C-alpha atoms as one frame of an Amber mdcrd trajectory, in Angstrom:
protein
 -58.772  67.662 102.783 -60.098  65.185 105.353 -63.510  63.540 105.077 -64.854
  65.539 108.010 -63.606  68.817 106.565 -65.185  67.916 103.217 -68.507  67.394
 104.976 -68.214  70.632 106.957 -67.174  72.688 103.926 -69.747  71.038 101.678
 -72.709  71.317 104.004 -74.998  74.314 103.385 -78.189  75.374 105.085 -81.144
  74.141 103.031 -84.486  75.952 103.024 -85.858  74.727  99.682 -86.654  71.002
  99.550 -87.832  68.768  96.714 -91.008  67.709  98.532 -90.092  64.028  98.716
 -90.372  62.458 102.185 -87.248  61.128 103.834 -86.967  57.478 102.839 -87.674
  54.762 105.395 -84.051  53.618 105.070 -82.615  57.083 105.740 -85.039  57.712
 108.574 -83.986  54.446 110.221 -80.334  55.476 109.877 -81.096  58.858 111.449
 -82.955  57.296 114.365 -80.169  54.805 114.931 -77.542  57.550 114.874 -79.553
  59.745 117.231 -79.302  56.957 119.794 -75.498  57.221 119.728 -75.123  61.009
 120.093 -73.304  62.194 123.190 -71.597  65.413 124.219 -68.656  66.166 126.552
 -70.784  68.162 129.004 -72.819  65.228 130.295 -76.113  67.006 129.565 -78.562
  64.777 127.668 -80.041  66.269 124.504 -83.258  64.588 123.388 -84.297  64.543
 119.726 -87.844  64.158 118.417 -88.699  63.561 114.759 -91.928  65.335 113.827
 -94.119  64.855 110.754 -94.972  68.310 109.407 -98.507  67.482 108.219 -99.445
  65.468 111.277 -98.523  68.299 113.641 -99.282  71.287 111.409 -95.659  72.462
 111.377 -94.210  75.008 108.992 -91.870  77.962 108.710 -92.211  80.991 106.435
 -88.567  80.609 105.325 -88.985  76.995 104.153 -90.668  75.196 101.274 -91.125
  71.525 100.414 -90.276  70.144 103.860 -92.222  67.222 105.354 -90.149  66.260
 108.416 -88.584  68.163 111.285 -86.270  67.319 114.142 -86.618  69.152 117.442
 -84.019  69.101 120.187 -84.852  69.378 123.886 -82.547  69.881 126.839 -82.975
  70.499 130.558 -82.331  74.039 131.806 -79.068  73.200 133.547 -75.490  74.554
 133.383 -73.845  73.961 129.989 -77.203  73.150 128.375 -76.536  75.577 125.497
 -73.104  74.089 124.777 -74.376  70.519 124.981 -77.273  71.348 122.659 -75.054
  72.944 120.019 -72.546  70.088 120.167 -75.162  67.330 119.899 -77.411  68.989
 117.324 -74.453  69.679 115.028 -73.472  66.012 115.175 -76.922  65.166 113.827
 -76.736  67.921 111.191 -73.408  66.628 109.851 -74.598  63.027 109.812 -77.791
  63.998 107.984 -75.725  65.802 105.353 -73.587  62.687 104.861 -76.830  60.908
 103.898 -77.750  63.661 101.436 -80.326  65.138 103.809 -80.487  68.917 104.104
 -81.030  70.876 107.312 -81.098  74.435 108.601 -81.031  75.664 112.186 -84.268
  77.476 113.072 -84.652  79.286 116.375 -87.110  82.053 115.605 -88.859  81.846
 112.216 -91.571  79.449 113.348 -94.667  79.270 115.558 -92.690  78.197 118.582
 -95.679  77.174 120.713 -96.856  74.765 117.980 -93.437  73.099 117.755 -93.025
  72.955 121.526 -96.407  71.271 121.873 -95.611  68.780 119.106 -92.232  67.986
 120.704 -93.857  67.466 124.121 -91.757  70.140 125.813 -91.926  69.624 129.581
 -91.479  71.905 132.558 -87.784  72.613 133.090 -86.871  71.908 129.458 -86.060
  74.246 126.597 -86.149  73.678 122.867 -83.618  76.154 121.460 -83.814  75.107
 117.811 -85.454  72.789 115.322 -84.482  71.832 111.790 -86.279  70.527 108.727
 -84.988  67.241 107.339 -85.325  66.581 103.637 -83.678  66.311 100.252 -82.523
  69.633  98.761 -84.331  70.916  95.686 -82.255  71.287  92.531 -82.494  75.067
  92.763 -82.816  77.396  95.722 -85.839  79.634  95.901 -85.309  83.360  95.292
 -86.208  83.963  98.942 -83.505  81.571 100.133 -80.931  83.080  97.778 -81.678
  86.556  99.116 -81.517  85.349 102.732 -78.091  83.810 102.194 -76.848  86.963
 100.508 -78.233  89.102 103.328 -76.203  87.351 106.033 -73.124  86.710 103.895
 -73.641  82.963 104.348 -70.704  82.005 102.132 -68.142  84.286 103.804 -66.054
  83.602 106.915 -63.634  85.503 109.139 -59.942  84.889 108.407 -58.019  82.669
 110.802 -56.081  85.589 112.304 -59.303  87.126 113.639 -60.292  83.876 115.386
 -57.127  82.116 116.617 -54.667  83.818 118.974 -51.292  82.832 120.393 -51.242
  82.861 124.197 -53.118  86.139 124.582 -56.198  87.777 123.132 -55.420  89.516
 119.809 -51.880  88.099 119.633 -51.775  86.613 116.154 -51.109  82.902 115.799
 -47.878  82.581 113.729 -48.172  80.912 110.338 -46.032  77.963 111.433 -48.441
  77.253 114.307 -51.426  77.711 112.008 -49.956  75.131 109.631 -49.914  72.456
 112.352 -53.662  72.808 112.946 -54.698  73.987 109.475 -57.598  71.527 109.067
 -58.905  72.277 112.562 -58.819  76.003 111.837 -60.912  75.458 108.708 -63.398
  73.310 110.639 -63.842  76.189 113.075 -64.039  78.856 110.379 -66.773  77.051
 108.450 -69.055  76.269 111.363 -72.592  77.673 111.024 -73.786  80.365 113.415
 -76.831  82.525 114.031 -76.936  85.207 111.309 -73.338  84.150 110.499 -71.960
  86.193 113.423 -69.161  83.660 114.099 -68.991  84.584 117.807 -66.138  82.223
 118.722 -62.518  83.039 119.496 -59.732  80.570 120.390 -56.582  81.302 122.392
 -53.887  78.647 122.020 -51.573  78.075 124.993 -49.456  75.233 126.293 -52.450
  74.145 128.368 -54.774  73.729 125.423 -57.219  75.517 123.158 -59.341  77.994
 125.110 -62.704  78.835 123.519 -64.470  82.142 124.136 -67.808  83.644 123.194
 -67.780  87.175 121.774 -71.259  88.427 122.660 -73.579  90.357 120.381 -76.830
  91.811 121.697 -80.140  90.095 121.087 -79.169  86.424 121.120 -80.286  85.402
 124.605 -83.897  84.645 125.528 -85.880  82.521 127.942 -87.112  80.294 125.117
 -83.849  79.646 123.270 -81.160  80.165 125.883 -77.941  81.765 124.606 -77.918
  81.157 120.855 -74.309  82.287 120.551 -73.227  79.847 123.232 -74.997  77.200
 121.157 -72.826  78.423 118.264 -69.718  77.831 120.391 -71.058  74.325 121.086
 -71.198  73.784 117.325 -67.574  74.885 116.935 -66.481  72.647 119.805 -68.195
  69.749 118.029 -66.178  70.420 114.872 -62.922  70.820 116.798 -63.344  67.700
 118.924 -64.476  65.568 115.980 -61.523  66.900 113.992 -59.061  65.883 116.687
 -60.695  62.467 116.965 -60.377  62.031 113.206 -56.631  62.645 113.667 -56.447
  59.840 116.222 -56.377  62.123 119.271 -58.448  61.668 122.433 -59.411  65.255
 123.273 -60.764  66.261 126.656 -63.172  69.177 127.078 -62.879  70.908 130.437
 -64.158  74.108 131.969 -61.053  75.590 133.561 -60.702  79.318 132.917 -57.008
  80.144 132.309 -57.596  83.661 133.601 -56.387  85.450 130.480 -57.180  89.121
 129.983 -60.096  89.416 127.580 -62.056  92.388 126.232 -65.456  93.523 127.469
 -68.227  91.478 125.921 -66.147  88.311 125.757 -66.672  85.271 127.982 -64.574
  82.165 128.591 -66.505  79.015 127.680 -64.367  75.846 127.657 -60.944  74.398
 126.957 -60.020  71.485 124.697 -56.934  69.534 125.710 -55.138  66.824 123.807
 -54.506  63.723 125.924
Protein backbone atom coordinates (compact mmCIF):
# COMPACT_ATOMS: atom_id res chain seq x y z
CA UNK A 1 0.00 0.00 0.00
CA UNK A 2 1.44 3.38 -0.99
CA UNK A 3 1.89 6.24 1.46
CA UNK A 4 -0.89 8.25 -0.16
CA UNK A 5 -3.29 5.31 -0.07
CA UNK A 6 -2.42 4.75 3.60
CA UNK A 7 -3.32 8.37 4.32
CA UNK A 8 -6.56 8.18 2.33
CA UNK A 9 -7.63 4.88 3.89
CA UNK A 10 -6.57 5.96 7.37
CA UNK A 11 -8.19 9.37 7.36
CA UNK A 12 -11.63 9.56 9.02
CA UNK A 13 -13.95 12.48 9.57
CA UNK A 14 -13.44 13.80 13.10
CA UNK A 15 -16.22 15.53 15.03
CA UNK A 16 -14.98 14.94 18.59
CA UNK A 17 -11.76 16.77 19.48
CA UNK A 18 -9.60 16.71 22.61
CA UNK A 19 -9.96 20.45 23.23
CA UNK A 20 -6.27 21.23 22.82
CA UNK A 21 -5.47 24.08 20.40
CA UNK A 22 -3.48 23.31 17.29
CA UNK A 23 0.17 23.83 18.19
CA UNK A 24 2.04 26.84 16.85
CA UNK A 25 4.35 24.47 14.95
CA UNK A 26 1.50 22.60 13.26
CA UNK A 27 -0.35 25.81 12.49
CA UNK A 28 2.76 27.22 10.82
CA UNK A 29 3.06 24.04 8.75
CA UNK A 30 -0.59 24.31 7.72
CA UNK A 31 -0.23 27.95 6.71
CA UNK A 32 2.91 27.20 4.75
CA UNK A 33 1.23 24.30 2.95
CA UNK A 34 -1.86 26.36 2.17
CA UNK A 35 0.39 28.73 0.23
CA UNK A 36 1.41 25.88 -2.09
CA UNK A 37 -2.05 24.47 -2.91
CA UNK A 38 -3.06 24.60 -6.55
CA UNK A 39 -5.66 22.84 -8.67
CA UNK A 40 -5.77 21.88 -12.37
CA UNK A 41 -8.73 24.15 -13.13
CA UNK A 42 -6.89 27.43 -12.65
CA UNK A 43 -9.51 28.71 -10.19
CA UNK A 44 -7.93 30.12 -7.01
CA UNK A 45 -9.28 28.74 -3.74
CA UNK A 46 -8.60 30.97 -0.75
CA UNK A 47 -8.29 29.53 2.76
CA UNK A 48 -8.89 31.41 6.01
CA UNK A 49 -8.01 30.04 9.45
CA UNK A 50 -10.57 31.15 12.03
CA UNK A 51 -10.34 31.04 15.82
CA UNK A 52 -13.62 29.60 17.12
CA UNK A 53 -13.82 31.71 20.30
CA UNK A 54 -12.76 34.94 18.65
CA UNK A 55 -15.47 34.68 16.01
CA UNK A 56 -18.13 32.81 17.98
CA UNK A 57 -18.03 29.78 15.67
CA UNK A 58 -19.52 26.40 16.44
CA UNK A 59 -21.45 23.50 14.98
CA UNK A 60 -24.01 21.29 16.72
CA UNK A 61 -22.27 18.15 15.37
CA UNK A 62 -18.86 19.05 16.84
CA UNK A 63 -17.26 19.16 20.27
CA UNK A 64 -13.86 20.29 21.53
CA UNK A 65 -12.86 22.25 18.42
CA UNK A 66 -11.03 25.59 18.68
CA UNK A 67 -9.96 26.29 15.09
CA UNK A 68 -11.68 26.22 11.72
CA UNK A 69 -10.61 26.58 8.13
CA UNK A 70 -12.97 28.16 5.61
CA UNK A 71 -12.52 27.97 1.86
CA UNK A 72 -13.66 30.69 -0.54
CA UNK A 73 -13.85 30.63 -4.31
CA UNK A 74 -15.18 32.95 -7.01
CA UNK A 75 -18.46 31.97 -8.67
CA UNK A 76 -16.89 30.99 -11.98
CA UNK A 77 -16.95 27.85 -14.17
CA UNK A 78 -15.30 24.85 -12.48
CA UNK A 79 -15.38 26.57 -9.08
CA UNK A 80 -16.95 23.49 -7.44
CA UNK A 81 -14.31 21.14 -8.87
CA UNK A 82 -11.45 23.45 -7.96
CA UNK A 83 -12.79 23.83 -4.42
CA UNK A 84 -13.11 20.08 -3.85
CA UNK A 85 -9.65 19.41 -5.29
CA UNK A 86 -7.90 22.11 -3.24
CA UNK A 87 -9.77 21.57 0.03
CA UNK A 88 -9.05 17.83 -0.06
CA UNK A 89 -5.35 18.53 -0.48
CA UNK A 90 -5.47 20.49 2.77
CA UNK A 91 -7.54 17.79 4.50
CA UNK A 92 -5.02 15.07 3.59
CA UNK A 93 -2.06 17.19 4.65
CA UNK A 94 -3.71 18.02 7.97
CA UNK A 95 -4.28 14.32 8.61
CA UNK A 96 -0.60 13.62 7.92
CA UNK A 97 0.15 15.99 10.83
CA UNK A 98 -2.31 14.18 13.10
CA UNK A 99 -4.92 16.92 12.71
CA UNK A 100 -8.54 15.85 12.28
CA UNK A 101 -11.06 17.46 9.95
CA UNK A 102 -14.61 17.01 8.69
CA UNK A 103 -16.32 18.67 5.75
CA UNK A 104 -19.22 20.86 6.91
CA UNK A 105 -21.57 22.47 4.42
CA UNK A 106 -24.82 22.77 6.31
CA UNK A 107 -24.65 22.06 10.06
CA UNK A 108 -23.50 25.54 11.04
CA UNK A 109 -24.72 29.14 11.24
CA UNK A 110 -23.57 29.93 7.74
CA UNK A 111 -23.95 33.71 8.00
CA UNK A 112 -21.65 33.77 11.06
CA UNK A 113 -18.94 31.80 9.26
CA UNK A 114 -19.29 33.82 6.07
CA UNK A 115 -18.89 37.05 8.02
CA UNK A 116 -15.86 35.71 9.89
CA UNK A 117 -14.27 34.54 6.62
CA UNK A 118 -14.88 37.94 4.99
CA UNK A 119 -16.96 36.50 2.16
CA UNK A 120 -17.15 39.07 -0.65
CA UNK A 121 -19.62 39.72 -3.43
CA UNK A 122 -19.14 37.15 -6.19
CA UNK A 123 -17.59 34.57 -3.86
CA UNK A 124 -19.03 31.43 -2.31
CA UNK A 125 -17.91 29.45 0.71
CA UNK A 126 -19.15 25.91 0.05
CA UNK A 127 -17.64 24.24 3.11
CA UNK A 128 -15.62 24.75 6.26
CA UNK A 129 -13.83 22.27 8.50
CA UNK A 130 -12.70 22.19 12.11
CA UNK A 131 -8.99 21.61 12.66
CA UNK A 132 -7.88 19.86 15.82
CA UNK A 133 -6.53 16.75 17.47
CA UNK A 134 -9.00 13.84 17.66
CA UNK A 135 -10.28 12.82 21.08
CA UNK A 136 -9.42 9.31 22.23
CA UNK A 137 -13.05 8.26 21.89
CA UNK A 138 -15.81 9.43 19.59
CA UNK A 139 -18.92 10.89 21.14
CA UNK A 140 -22.11 8.81 20.99
CA UNK A 141 -23.56 11.43 18.64
CA UNK A 142 -20.64 11.07 16.23
CA UNK A 143 -20.81 7.28 16.36
CA UNK A 144 -24.51 7.37 15.50
CA UNK A 145 -23.93 9.86 12.66
CA UNK A 146 -21.28 7.64 11.09
CA UNK A 147 -23.53 4.61 11.39
CA UNK A 148 -26.43 6.52 9.87
CA UNK A 149 -24.58 7.33 6.64
CA UNK A 150 -22.62 4.07 6.46
CA UNK A 151 -19.38 6.06 6.73
CA UNK A 152 -17.16 2.98 6.72
CA UNK A 153 -18.71 1.33 3.65
CA UNK A 154 -17.90 1.96 -0.02
CA UNK A 155 -19.23 0.88 -3.41
CA UNK A 156 -17.33 -1.98 -5.06
CA UNK A 157 -15.02 -1.11 -7.95
CA UNK A 158 -17.35 -2.64 -10.55
CA UNK A 159 -20.06 -0.09 -9.73
CA UNK A 160 -17.65 2.83 -10.23
CA UNK A 161 -15.17 1.94 -13.00
CA UNK A 162 -16.33 0.99 -16.50
CA UNK A 163 -14.54 -0.21 -19.62
CA UNK A 164 -15.17 2.03 -22.63
CA UNK A 165 -18.90 2.42 -22.03
CA UNK A 166 -21.20 3.16 -19.13
CA UNK A 167 -22.01 -0.02 -17.15
CA UNK A 168 -19.50 -2.14 -19.08
CA UNK A 169 -17.51 -3.77 -16.31
CA UNK A 170 -13.79 -3.13 -16.14
CA UNK A 171 -12.08 -6.56 -16.49
CA UNK A 172 -10.07 -7.79 -13.52
CA UNK A 173 -6.80 -7.60 -15.47
CA UNK A 174 -7.41 -3.90 -16.17
CA UNK A 175 -8.44 -3.31 -12.56
CA UNK A 176 -5.17 -4.87 -11.40
CA UNK A 177 -3.11 -2.30 -13.34
CA UNK A 178 -4.77 0.61 -11.52
CA UNK A 179 -5.64 -1.16 -8.26
CA UNK A 180 -4.24 1.55 -5.95
CA UNK A 181 -5.94 4.31 -7.94
CA UNK A 182 -9.26 2.48 -7.73
CA UNK A 183 -8.93 2.29 -3.94
CA UNK A 184 -8.07 5.99 -3.74
CA UNK A 185 -11.29 6.74 -5.61
CA UNK A 186 -13.39 4.30 -3.59
CA UNK A 187 -12.30 5.75 -0.25
CA UNK A 188 -12.80 9.41 -1.05
CA UNK A 189 -15.22 11.22 1.28
CA UNK A 190 -18.50 12.55 -0.07
CA UNK A 191 -21.62 14.31 1.16
CA UNK A 192 -23.70 11.79 3.14
CA UNK A 193 -21.40 9.11 1.63
CA UNK A 194 -23.32 9.15 -1.67
CA UNK A 195 -20.16 8.47 -3.72
CA UNK A 196 -21.57 10.24 -6.80
CA UNK A 197 -18.59 9.60 -9.09
CA UNK A 198 -18.28 7.19 -12.00
CA UNK A 199 -15.21 6.63 -14.22
CA UNK A 200 -15.18 5.32 -17.79
CA UNK A 201 -11.77 4.12 -18.95
CA UNK A 202 -10.96 4.46 -22.66
CA UNK A 203 -7.84 4.75 -24.76
CA UNK A 204 -8.15 8.53 -24.44
CA UNK A 205 -8.05 8.57 -20.67
CA UNK A 206 -10.14 8.31 -17.53
CA UNK A 207 -13.47 10.11 -17.95
CA UNK A 208 -15.09 11.25 -14.69
CA UNK A 209 -18.85 11.69 -14.35
CA UNK A 210 -21.19 12.97 -11.67
CA UNK A 211 -24.23 10.83 -10.86
CA UNK A 212 -26.69 13.40 -9.51
CA UNK A 213 -28.87 12.99 -6.45
CA UNK A 214 -31.51 15.58 -5.59
CA UNK A 215 -30.91 18.20 -2.93
CA UNK A 216 -27.18 18.84 -3.26
CA UNK A 217 -27.17 22.10 -5.21
CA UNK A 218 -27.81 25.51 -3.64
CA UNK A 219 -26.88 29.14 -4.14
CA UNK A 220 -24.75 29.12 -0.99
CA UNK A 221 -22.77 25.91 -1.50
CA UNK A 222 -22.80 25.37 -5.25
CA UNK A 223 -23.02 21.73 -6.37
CA UNK A 224 -21.83 19.68 -3.40
CA UNK A 225 -21.64 16.52 -5.48
CA UNK A 226 -19.45 18.23 -8.05
CA UNK A 227 -17.23 19.20 -5.12
CA UNK A 228 -17.18 15.47 -4.30
CA UNK A 229 -15.96 14.74 -7.83
CA UNK A 230 -13.25 17.38 -7.27
CA UNK A 231 -12.18 15.41 -4.19
CA UNK A 232 -11.94 12.19 -6.22
CA UNK A 233 -9.97 13.94 -8.96
CA UNK A 234 -7.55 15.14 -6.27
CA UNK A 235 -6.99 11.56 -5.11
CA UNK A 236 -6.61 10.25 -8.66
CA UNK A 237 -4.20 12.95 -9.81
CA UNK A 238 -2.10 12.75 -6.63
CA UNK A 239 -2.04 8.97 -7.01
CA UNK A 240 -0.73 9.20 -10.56
CA UNK A 241 1.86 11.76 -9.49
CA UNK A 242 2.99 9.43 -6.71
CA UNK A 243 3.58 6.81 -9.43
CA UNK A 244 5.83 9.22 -11.32
CA UNK A 245 3.23 10.19 -13.93
CA UNK A 246 2.45 13.73 -15.09
CA UNK A 247 -1.34 13.63 -15.44
CA UNK A 248 -3.28 16.27 -17.33
CA UNK A 249 -6.85 17.19 -16.41
CA UNK A 250 -8.92 18.38 -19.36
CA UNK A 251 -12.57 19.06 -20.03
CA UNK A 252 -13.18 17.27 -23.31
CA UNK A 253 -16.43 15.29 -23.32
CA UNK A 254 -15.88 11.99 -25.19
CA UNK A 255 -19.55 11.93 -26.12
CA UNK A 256 -20.31 8.55 -24.57
CA UNK A 257 -23.90 7.49 -23.99
CA UNK A 258 -24.74 8.03 -20.33
CA UNK A 259 -27.93 7.55 -18.31
CA UNK A 260 -30.30 10.31 -17.27
CA UNK A 261 -29.06 12.10 -14.18
CA UNK A 262 -25.41 11.65 -15.08
CA UNK A 263 -23.12 14.45 -16.25
CA UNK A 264 -19.64 14.44 -17.77
CA UNK A 265 -17.20 16.40 -15.62
CA UNK A 266 -13.54 16.00 -16.66
CA UNK A 267 -10.95 13.65 -18.11
CA UNK A 268 -7.57 12.68 -16.68
CA UNK A 269 -4.90 11.79 -19.22
CA UNK A 270 -1.48 10.34 -18.62
CA UNK A 271 1.26 12.27 -20.42
